[in-house]
C-alpha positions as CSV (number, residue, x, y, z in Angstrom):
1,X,6.7,20.9,-3.4
2,X,10.3,20.0,-2.5
3,X,11.4,16.7,-2.1
4,X,12.1,16.9,1.5
5,X,8.5,18.3,2.1
6,X,7.1,15.5,0.0
7,X,8.9,12.8,2.1
8,X,7.9,14.4,5.4
9,X,4.4,15.0,4.3
10,X,3.7,11.5,3.0
11,X,1.9,9.4,5.5
12,X,-0.4,6.3,5.0
13,X,-3.9,7.4,4.4
14,X,-6.3,4.7,6.0
15,X,-9.5,6.4,5.0
16,X,-10.2,8.5,1.9
17,X,-13.0,10.9,0.9
18,X,-15.4,10.0,-1.9
19,X,-13.8,12.6,-4.2
20,X,-12.7,11.0,-7.5
21,X,-9.0,11.3,-8.7
22,X,-8.5,12.5,-12.2
23,X,-7.2,9.9,-14.6
24,X,-4.9,12.2,-16.0
25,X,-3.2,13.0,-12.7
26,X,-2.8,9.1,-12.2
27,X,-1.2,8.6,-15.5
28,X,1.3,11.5,-14.7
29,X,2.1,10.0,-11.3
30,X,3.0,6.7,-13.1
31,X,4.9,8.3,-15.7
32,X,7.1,10.0,-13.2
33,X,7.3,6.8,-11.1
34,X,8.9,5.2,-14.3
35,X,11.8,7.3,-13.6
36,X,12.7,5.0,-10.6
37,X,15.9,3.0,-10.7
38,X,15.4,-0.5,-12.4
39,X,18.0,-3.3,-12.5
40,X,19.6,-3.2,-16.1
41,X,16.6,-1.3,-17.0
42,X,14.5,-4.4,-16.9
43,X,11.3,-2.6,-15.8
44,X,9.5,-5.7,-14.9
45,X,6.3,-4.3,-13.4
46,X,2.8,-4.1,-14.8
47,X,0.2,-1.9,-13.2
48,X,-3.5,-2.4,-13.1
49,X,-5.8,0.6,-12.2
50,X,-9.1,-0.4,-10.6
51,X,-11.8,2.6,-10.3
52,X,-15.5,2.9,-10.6
53,X,-17.5,-0.1,-11.0
54,X,-14.6,-2.4,-11.2
55,X,-13.2,-1.3,-8.0
56,X,-16.7,-1.4,-6.3
57,X,-17.1,-5.1,-7.4
58,X,-13.6,-5.9,-5.9
59,X,-14.6,-4.1,-2.8
60,X,-17.9,-5.9,-2.3
61,X,-16.1,-9.3,-2.9
62,X,-13.6,-8.4,-0.1
63,X,-16.5,-7.5,2.1
64,X,-18.1,-10.8,1.5
65,X,-15.0,-12.9,2.1
66,X,-14.3,-11.0,5.3
67,X,-17.9,-11.5,6.6
68,X,-17.2,-15.2,5.9
69,X,-14.0,-15.0,8.0
70,X,-12.1,-16.4,4.9
71,X,-8.3,-16.1,5.5
72,X,-6.4,-14.1,2.8
73,X,-4.1,-16.0,0.4
74,X,-1.8,-13.4,-1.2
75,X,0.5,-14.5,-3.9
76,X,3.4,-12.8,-2.2
77,X,4.2,-14.9,0.8
78,X,3.5,-13.4,4.1
79,X,6.1,-13.9,7.0
80,X,4.6,-14.4,10.7
81,X,5.6,-11.7,12.8
82,X,7.4,-14.1,15.2
83,X,9.7,-15.2,12.4
84,X,11.0,-11.6,11.8
85,X,14.0,-10.3,13.3
86,X,14.0,-9.1,17.0
87,X,14.5,-5.5,15.9
88,X,11.6,-5.7,13.4
89,X,9.3,-7.5,16.2
90,X,10.1,-4.7,18.5
91,X,9.3,-2.0,16.0
92,X,6.0,-3.8,15.2
93,X,5.1,-4.0,18.9
94,X,5.8,-0.3,19.4
95,X,3.5,0.6,16.4
96,X,0.7,-1.5,17.7
97,X,1.0,0.1,21.0
98,X,1.1,3.6,19.5
99,X,-2.0,2.7,17.5
100,X,-3.9,1.7,20.6
101,X,-2.7,5.1,22.2
102,X,-4.0,7.0,19.1
103,X,-7.3,5.3,18.6
104,X,-8.2,3.9,22.0
105,X,-9.2,0.5,23.3
106,X,-11.4,-0.1,20.2
107,X,-8.6,0.5,17.8
108,X,-8.8,-3.1,16.2
109,X,-12.5,-2.6,15.2
110,X,-11.7,1.0,13.8
111,X,-8.9,-0.4,11.8
112,X,-10.9,-3.3,10.7
113,X,-13.7,-1.4,9.6
114,X,-11.5,0.9,7.3
115,X,-9.5,-2.0,5.8
116,X,-12.7,-3.9,5.1
117,X,-13.9,-1.2,2.9
118,X,-10.4,-1.0,1.2
119,X,-10.0,2.4,2.9
120,X,-12.8,3.8,0.9
121,X,-10.1,4.4,-1.8
122,X,-11.6,5.7,-5.0
123,X,-8.7,4.2,-7.0
124,X,-6.2,1.3,-6.4
125,X,-3.2,0.4,-8.4
126,X,-2.3,-3.3,-8.4
127,X,1.3,-3.9,-9.2
128,X,2.5,-7.3,-10.6
129,X,5.8,-9.0,-11.6
130,X,6.3,-11.8,-14.1
131,X,5.9,-15.2,-12.5
132,X,9.7,-16.0,-12.8
133,X,10.8,-12.5,-11.5
134,X,14.2,-12.1,-10.0
135,X,14.5,-11.0,-6.3
136,X,16.1,-7.9,-7.7
137,X,12.8,-7.0,-9.3
138,X,11.4,-6.7,-5.8
139,X,13.8,-3.8,-5.1
140,X,12.7,-2.1,-8.5
141,X,9.0,-2.6,-7.6
142,X,9.7,-1.0,-4.1
143,X,11.5,1.8,-5.6
144,X,8.7,2.4,-8.2
145,X,6.1,2.2,-5.5
146,X,7.8,4.8,-3.1
147,X,8.4,7.2,-6.2
148,X,4.8,6.9,-7.0
149,X,3.7,7.8,-3.7
150,X,5.9,10.7,-3.4
151,X,4.7,12.0,-6.7
152,X,1.2,11.6,-5.3
153,X,1.9,13.5,-2.3
154,X,3.3,16.3,-4.5
155,X,0.0,16.4,-6.1
156,X,-1.7,16.6,-2.7
157,X,-3.0,13.1,-2.9
158,X,-3.0,10.6,-0.1
159,X,-1.8,6.9,-0.6
160,X,-1.8,3.7,1.2
161,X,0.0,0.5,0.4
162,X,-1.2,-2.6,2.4
163,X,-1.4,-6.3,2.6
164,X,-5.2,-5.9,2.9
165,X,-5.4,-4.8,-0.8
166,X,-4.0,-7.8,-2.2
167,X,-5.0,-10.4,0.4
168,X,-7.7,-12.1,-2.0
169,X,-6.0,-12.4,-5.4
170,X,-8.9,-14.6,-6.7
171,X,-11.2,-11.7,-6.6
172,X,-8.8,-9.4,-8.2
173,X,-8.1,-11.9,-11.2
174,X,-12.0,-12.2,-11.6
175,X,-12.3,-8.3,-12.0
176,X,-8.9,-7.4,-13.7
177,X,-7.1,-8.9,-16.9
178,X,-4.1,-10.3,-14.8
179,X,-2.6,-13.2,-16.8
180,X,-1.4,-16.4,-15.2
181,X,2.2,-15.4,-16.1
182,X,2.1,-12.6,-13.5
183,X,2.3,-12.4,-9.7
184,X,0.1,-9.9,-7.7
185,X,2.8,-8.3,-5.4
186,X,1.4,-5.0,-3.9
187,X,-1.6,-2.7,-4.1
188,X,-1.4,1.1,-3.5
189,X,-4.7,3.1,-3.0
190,X,-4.9,6.7,-4.1
191,X,-7.2,9.5,-3.2
192,X,-7.9,12.5,-1.1
193,X,-7.2,12.0,2.7
194,X,-10.3,12.2,5.1
195,X,-8.9,14.3,7.8
196,X,-11.9,13.8,9.8
197,X,-11.5,10.0,9.9
198,X,-10.3,8.8,13.1
199,X,-8.2,6.1,11.7
200,X,-6.2,8.7,10.0
201,X,-4.8,9.9,13.4
202,X,-2.4,7.2,13.5
203,X,1.3,8.1,13.4
204,X,4.2,5.9,13.0
205,X,7.7,6.8,14.5
206,X,11.1,5.7,13.1
207,X,14.1,4.4,14.7
208,X,16.9,6.7,15.7
209,X,19.6,6.9,13.0
210,X,22.3,5.7,15.4
211,X,20.3,2.4,15.8
212,X,20.6,1.5,12.1
213,X,23.7,3.3,11.0
214,X,27.2,2.0,11.2
215,X,29.9,4.3,10.0
216,X,33.3,2.9,8.9
217,X,35.9,5.7,8.4
């Protein structure tokens, strides 16, 4: 698959089939993702892969906490929508309207059901940084994550990065050997896209290039 095709074919997969992902494929995806740029080649990230029984234990823990209506406490601070820039708030509002149009009036229930199950993902990668990480490392981790997802797309795998995956770090730390010297930054789910799932009908629009580009000649 050409790079352009991989970029255009990558979409957030919000529900996966039960088909397992080959471990060798995941290792190859991660190896290729390591080619992403890194500040002074610092390569600060560590990756924890949860599959099989470990992932099911995490999933059950999330389901229980959500049933108890416990708020998430991610280790990477979350900014309220009202505190984002006006441009970002408008984009978020347009996205929410689009989701409602795609899924109907019960869109929140449909989205909630999928996210509670961690999107039925057969494999989830949890990405961490050292506790004293430089802000530049967040850029590195973003580049690593995007390269990872594009490589997964090239292998015909779906991917999803979401707040939902890292909202309960206490559960993750009980199931994964994450040290106290690390901060859980993001999660990326991998698997095969369930094309029959209603939640996978969601489409996202991007701003016009003219809205974000200023050319100085």
